[in-house]
C-alpha positions as CSV (number, residue, x, y, z in Angstrom):
1,X,0.2,0.0,0.0
2,X,2.9,2.3,0.8
3,X,4.1,1.8,-2.8
4,X,0.7,3.0,-4.1
5,X,1.2,6.1,-2.1
6,X,4.4,6.9,-3.6
7,X,3.1,6.5,-7.0
8,X,0.1,8.9,-6.1
9,X,2.7,11.5,-4.8
10,X,5.3,11.2,-7.8
11,X,3.6,13.9,-9.8
12,X,3.7,16.2,-6.9
13,X,7.4,15.5,-6.3
14,X,8.3,16.0,-9.8
15,X,6.6,19.5,-10.0
16,X,8.2,20.3,-6.7
17,X,11.8,20.0,-7.8
18,X,11.7,22.9,-10.3
19,X,10.2,25.1,-7.8
20,X,12.9,24.1,-5.2
21,X,15.6,25.1,-7.9
22,X,13.9,28.4,-8.7
23,X,13.7,29.1,-4.9
24,X,17.3,28.4,-4.5
25,X,18.7,29.8,-7.7
26,X,16.6,32.5,-9.2
27,X,14.6,33.8,-6.3
28,X,17.5,35.3,-4.2
29,X,18.5,37.4,-7.4
30,X,15.2,39.4,-7.2
31,X,15.0,39.8,-3.5
32,X,11.8,40.4,-1.5
33,X,9.3,41.8,-4.4
34,X,6.0,40.0,-3.7
35,X,3.3,41.7,-2.5
36,X,1.8,38.7,-0.7
37,X,2.7,36.7,2.3
38,X,4.1,34.0,1.6
39,X,5.9,34.9,-1.4
40,X,4.5,33.5,-4.8
41,X,7.2,30.8,-5.0
42,X,6.6,29.8,-1.4
43,X,2.9,29.7,-2.1
44,X,3.4,27.5,-5.2
45,X,5.6,25.1,-3.2
46,X,3.3,24.9,-0.3
47,X,0.2,24.4,-2.5
48,X,2.0,21.5,-4.5
49,X,3.0,20.0,-1.2
50,X,-0.3,20.2,0.6
51,X,-2.8,20.1,-2.3
52,X,-1.2,18.3,-5.2
53,X,-0.6,19.2,-8.7
54,X,-4.3,19.4,-10.1
55,X,-5.4,21.9,-7.6
56,X,-1.8,23.7,-7.0
57,X,-1.4,24.8,-10.7
58,X,-4.5,26.9,-11.1
59,X,-4.1,28.2,-7.5
60,X,-0.5,29.3,-8.0
61,X,-1.3,30.7,-11.6
62,X,-4.0,32.7,-10.1
63,X,-1.8,34.0,-7.3
64,X,1.0,35.0,-9.7
65,X,-1.4,36.9,-11.7
66,X,-2.7,38.9,-8.8
67,X,0.9,39.8,-7.8
68,X,1.3,42.9,-9.5
69,X,2.1,46.7,-8.8
70,X,-1.8,47.4,-8.6
71,X,-2.6,44.9,-6.2
72,X,-2.7,45.7,-2.6
73,X,-1.3,42.2,-1.6
74,X,-1.8,40.7,1.9
75,X,-1.6,37.3,3.7
76,X,-2.8,34.3,1.5
77,X,-2.2,31.1,3.2
78,X,-2.5,27.6,1.8
79,X,-4.7,25.0,3.5
80,X,-3.0,22.4,5.8
81,X,-1.9,19.0,4.3
82,X,-3.7,15.9,4.6
83,X,-3.0,13.8,7.5
84,X,-1.4,10.9,5.3
85,X,1.2,13.3,3.9
86,X,4.6,14.0,5.4
87,X,6.9,16.9,3.9
88,X,10.6,16.2,4.3
89,X,13.3,18.8,5.1
90,X,14.2,18.9,1.4
91,X,10.7,19.8,0.6
92,X,9.5,16.7,-0.9
93,X,6.3,14.8,0.0
94,X,6.0,11.0,1.2
95,X,3.3,9.1,2.8
96,X,3.3,9.1,6.5
97,X,4.7,6.0,8.4
98,X,1.8,4.8,10.3
99,X,4.2,2.8,12.5
100,X,2.7,-0.6,11.6
101,X,5.3,-3.3,10.9
102,X,4.4,-6.2,8.5
């Protein structure tokens, strides 16, 4: 069953990798320019981690479109992750170990 969870989470982790690269390599060059908290790249990363690719892509696209000089900005948090998902220190997601041994 755990292998099935890894397959379900694979597209999410594939999309997380470029966002992590963006945040480490390109985002520091721009500095703090986002009008929202968390920043747009952080919002995109969190939404991918917590909600998955299907829900995260439109939410992140809408967020980036709203982040412009004419926007007032503000706080825009992402919902919490489901209980069966664990987020690693590197930022990738994996199923939670339920503690059951087989």
